[in-house]
C-alpha positions in Angstrom: 9.4 -28.0 -1.6 6.1 -25.5 -1.4 6.0 -22.3 -2.9 5.9 -19.3 -0.2 5.0 -15.7 -1.6 7.1 -12.4 -1.0 4.2 -11.2 0.8 4.4 -13.1 3.6 8.2 -12.3 4.1 8.0 -9.3 5.3 7.0 -10.1 8.9 10.5 -12.4 8.7 12.8 -9.3 7.4 11.7 -7.0 9.2 12.3 -9.5 12.1 15.5 -10.4 11.3 17.1 -6.7 10.2 16.1 -5.6 14.3 18.1 -8.6 15.5 21.0 -7.1 13.3 20.8 -9.8 10.4 22.5 -8.7 7.1 20.4 -8.4 3.9 22.4 -11.3 2.5 21.9 -13.4 5.6 18.2 -12.4 5.6 18.0 -13.5 2.2 19.5 -16.9 2.6 17.0 -17.9 5.0 14.0 -17.1 2.7 15.2 -19.3 0.4 15.9 -22.2 2.6 12.0 -21.5 4.0 11.4 -21.6 0.5 9.6 -18.1 -0.2 10.1 -16.8 -3.4 11.1 -13.1 -4.2 8.8 -10.4 -5.2 9.3 -11.5 -9.4 9.2 -14.9 -8.9 13.0 -16.3 -8.4 15.5 -16.5 -5.6 16.5 -14.1 -2.7 19.5 -11.8 -2.9 20.5 -9.2 -0.7 19.3 -6.1 -2.8 15.8 -7.9 -2.7 15.3 -8.2 0.7 16.6 -4.9 1.0 14.0 -3.5 -2.0 11.1 -5.3 -0.4 11.7 -3.7 3.2 12.1 -0.4 1.7 8.9 -0.7 -0.6 7.0 -1.9 2.3 7.7 0.6 4.2 6.7 3.1 1.4 3.5 1.7 1.1 3.2 2.1 4.8 4.0 5.6 4.2 1.4 6.3 2.3 -1.7 5.2 4.2 -1.0 7.7 7.2 -3.5 11.2 5.7 -1.6 14.1 6.9 -4.1 16.9 6.2 -2.8 20.2 4.5 -2.6 23.2 5.9 -5.1 26.0 5.6 -3.8 27.7 2.2 -4.0 31.4 3.4 -2.2 34.0 0.8 1.0 35.8 2.5 -0.9 39.3 1.6 -4.5 37.7 3.3 -2.8 36.8 6.5 -1.0 40.8 6.7 -4.3 41.9 6.0 -6.1 40.7 8.8 -3.2 41.3 10.9 -3.5 44.6 10.1 -7.3 44.6 9.7 -7.2 42.8 13.5 -5.5 46.2 14.8 -7.9 48.5 13.1 -10.9 46.5 15.1 -8.5 46.8 18.4 -8.0 50.6 18.3 -11.7 51.1 17.9 -11.7 51.7 14.1 -14.2 50.2 11.8 -13.6 52.2 8.6 -11.1 49.5 7.2 -10.4 49.9 3.3 -11.6 46.7 1.2 -8.5 44.3 1.0 -8.6 44.4 -2.8 -6.9 47.7 -2.9 -4.5 47.0 -1.6 -3.1 44.3 -4.3 
């Protein structure tokens, strides 16, 4: 029987789990089809579960979420206070550093 690498099994694992199959049942099917587990041996329920978790974690790492802008709480408070002064018609706002 031809050996198949674990990477090709991920789609099968995900489809079977979506259909409600147990990890143990999926491991049996993978072994019957000739897939080798990630470390080169037979599949077990735990190796199926871990492969699915690792696949999801790897996919999540590929999603790029930009970090929020860095504004210190003091800067935000100063900006709000300064905006209130400007809206009140006052230009003589003191320097931010004297309040830190």
